[in-house]
C-alpha positions as CSV (number, residue, x, y, z in Angstrom):
1,X,-152.9,143.9,79.8
2,X,-150.2,142.4,82.0
3,X,-146.7,142.4,80.5
4,X,-143.3,142.1,82.1
5,X,-139.7,142.2,81.0
6,X,-138.4,138.8,82.1
7,X,-134.8,139.4,81.0
8,X,-132.9,140.8,78.0
9,X,-134.7,139.6,74.9
10,X,-137.6,138.0,76.7
11,X,-141.0,139.4,77.5
12,X,-144.1,137.8,79.1
13,X,-147.5,139.0,78.1
14,X,-150.6,137.7,79.9
15,X,-148.6,134.7,81.2
16,X,-147.0,133.6,77.9
17,X,-143.3,134.2,77.3
18,X,-141.9,135.4,74.0
19,X,-138.3,135.4,72.9
20,X,-138.8,137.4,69.7
21,X,-140.2,140.8,68.7
22,X,-143.9,141.2,69.5
23,X,-146.8,143.4,68.5
24,X,-149.8,143.7,70.7
25,X,-152.8,144.9,68.8
26,X,-156.3,144.9,70.2
27,X,-155.2,142.6,73.0
28,X,-153.8,140.0,70.5
29,X,-150.1,139.2,70.5
30,X,-148.2,138.4,67.3
31,X,-144.6,138.2,66.2
32,X,-143.2,141.4,64.7
33,X,-142.3,140.9,61.1
34,X,-139.3,143.2,60.8
35,X,-138.1,141.9,57.5
36,X,-139.3,144.9,55.5
37,X,-137.2,147.2,57.9
38,X,-134.0,145.2,57.6
39,X,-133.0,147.2,54.4
40,X,-132.4,150.1,56.8
41,X,-130.2,148.2,59.3
42,X,-126.9,149.4,57.9
43,X,-127.9,153.0,58.1
44,X,-129.0,152.7,61.8
45,X,-126.7,149.9,63.0
46,X,-129.8,148.0,64.1
47,X,-133.1,147.1,62.4
48,X,-135.3,150.2,63.0
49,X,-139.0,150.4,63.1
50,X,-140.1,151.6,59.6
51,X,-143.4,152.3,57.9
52,X,-142.7,149.2,55.7
53,X,-143.8,147.0,58.6
54,X,-147.3,146.1,59.7
55,X,-147.8,148.7,62.3
56,X,-151.0,148.5,64.4
57,X,-152.5,152.0,63.6
58,X,-155.9,151.2,65.1
59,X,-155.4,152.9,68.5
60,X,-155.1,156.5,69.6
61,X,-151.6,155.7,70.9
62,X,-148.8,153.6,69.5
63,X,-146.3,152.3,72.0
64,X,-143.1,151.4,70.3
65,X,-140.7,149.0,71.9
66,X,-137.1,150.3,71.9
67,X,-135.3,147.5,73.6
68,X,-134.2,146.7,77.1
69,X,-131.4,149.2,76.5
70,X,-133.5,151.7,74.5
71,X,-131.7,150.8,71.3
72,X,-134.4,150.4,68.7
73,X,-134.4,153.3,66.2
74,X,-137.8,154.7,65.1
75,X,-137.6,156.2,61.6
76,X,-139.0,159.7,61.1
77,X,-141.4,158.2,58.5
78,X,-143.2,156.4,61.3
79,X,-143.6,159.6,63.3
80,X,-144.9,161.4,60.2
81,X,-147.4,158.7,59.5
82,X,-148.5,158.8,63.1
83,X,-149.1,162.5,62.9
84,X,-151.0,162.1,59.6
85,X,-153.3,159.5,61.3
86,X,-153.6,161.5,64.5
87,X,-151.9,158.7,66.5
88,X,-149.8,159.7,69.5
89,X,-146.4,157.9,69.5
90,X,-145.2,156.8,73.0
91,X,-141.8,155.1,73.5
92,X,-139.7,154.0,76.5
93,X,-137.6,151.1,77.8
94,X,-139.6,147.9,78.3
95,X,-139.6,147.9,82.0
96,X,-141.4,151.2,82.1
97,X,-143.9,150.3,79.4
98,X,-144.8,147.1,81.1
99,X,-145.6,149.1,84.1
100,X,-147.7,151.4,82.0
101,X,-149.5,148.5,80.3
102,X,-150.7,147.3,83.7
103,X,-152.2,150.7,84.4
104,X,-154.0,151.0,81.0
105,X,-157.7,150.2,81.2
106,X,-159.3,148.0,78.6
107,X,-160.7,149.9,75.6
108,X,-158.4,152.9,75.8
109,X,-157.2,152.5,72.2
110,X,-153.7,151.2,72.8
111,X,-151.4,149.5,70.3
112,X,-147.9,148.3,71.1
113,X,-144.9,147.2,69.0
114,X,-141.8,145.8,70.6
115,X,-138.4,144.4,69.7
116,X,-136.3,141.5,70.9
117,X,-132.8,140.2,70.2
118,X,-133.7,137.3,67.8
119,X,-131.8,138.8,64.9
120,X,-128.5,138.8,66.8
121,X,-128.7,142.5,67.5
122,X,-128.9,143.7,71.1
123,X,-132.4,145.1,71.8
124,X,-134.4,143.2,74.3
125,X,-138.2,143.9,74.5
126,X,-139.1,147.5,75.3
127,X,-141.2,150.5,74.8
128,X,-141.0,154.2,75.6
129,X,-143.9,156.0,77.4
130,X,-144.8,159.5,78.6
131,X,-147.2,158.5,81.4
132,X,-144.2,157.6,83.6
133,X,-142.9,161.1,83.6
134,X,-141.2,161.0,80.2
135,X,-142.0,163.3,77.3
136,X,-143.7,162.0,74.1
137,X,-141.2,160.6,71.6
138,X,-141.3,163.6,69.2
139,X,-140.2,165.9,72.1
140,X,-137.4,163.6,73.1
141,X,-135.6,163.2,69.8
142,X,-134.4,165.9,67.4
143,X,-135.6,165.6,63.9
144,X,-133.5,167.2,61.3
């Protein structure tokens, strides 16, 4: 899968540009429906990724876009649900994840969810990842 950060708030996946949040699931790209998570915006200062959304749980790994500036909050409930399902959560800035996506071979069980700035909040399109020398998300954030 070829993906690249074009600029803040814009990502290109397999030659098609998107200026909104995207979810890549099984090689198919769709718009992220973050409406269910907007109820948590005030608490986080930004619309977070919550379990209320349609998260693609079908793979062994879930790559979560955190914005060009790594600003997307990921709620603890998402991490807990991933643990329950045995899904590894990977998160990193978009540029790094786009590089990782190019390296991932077809059929390796990868899902991706990513943000953009279409709701007026600064996010860009991004993801965190550990394959580029970063630790898994759960090891990089402190959970109270």
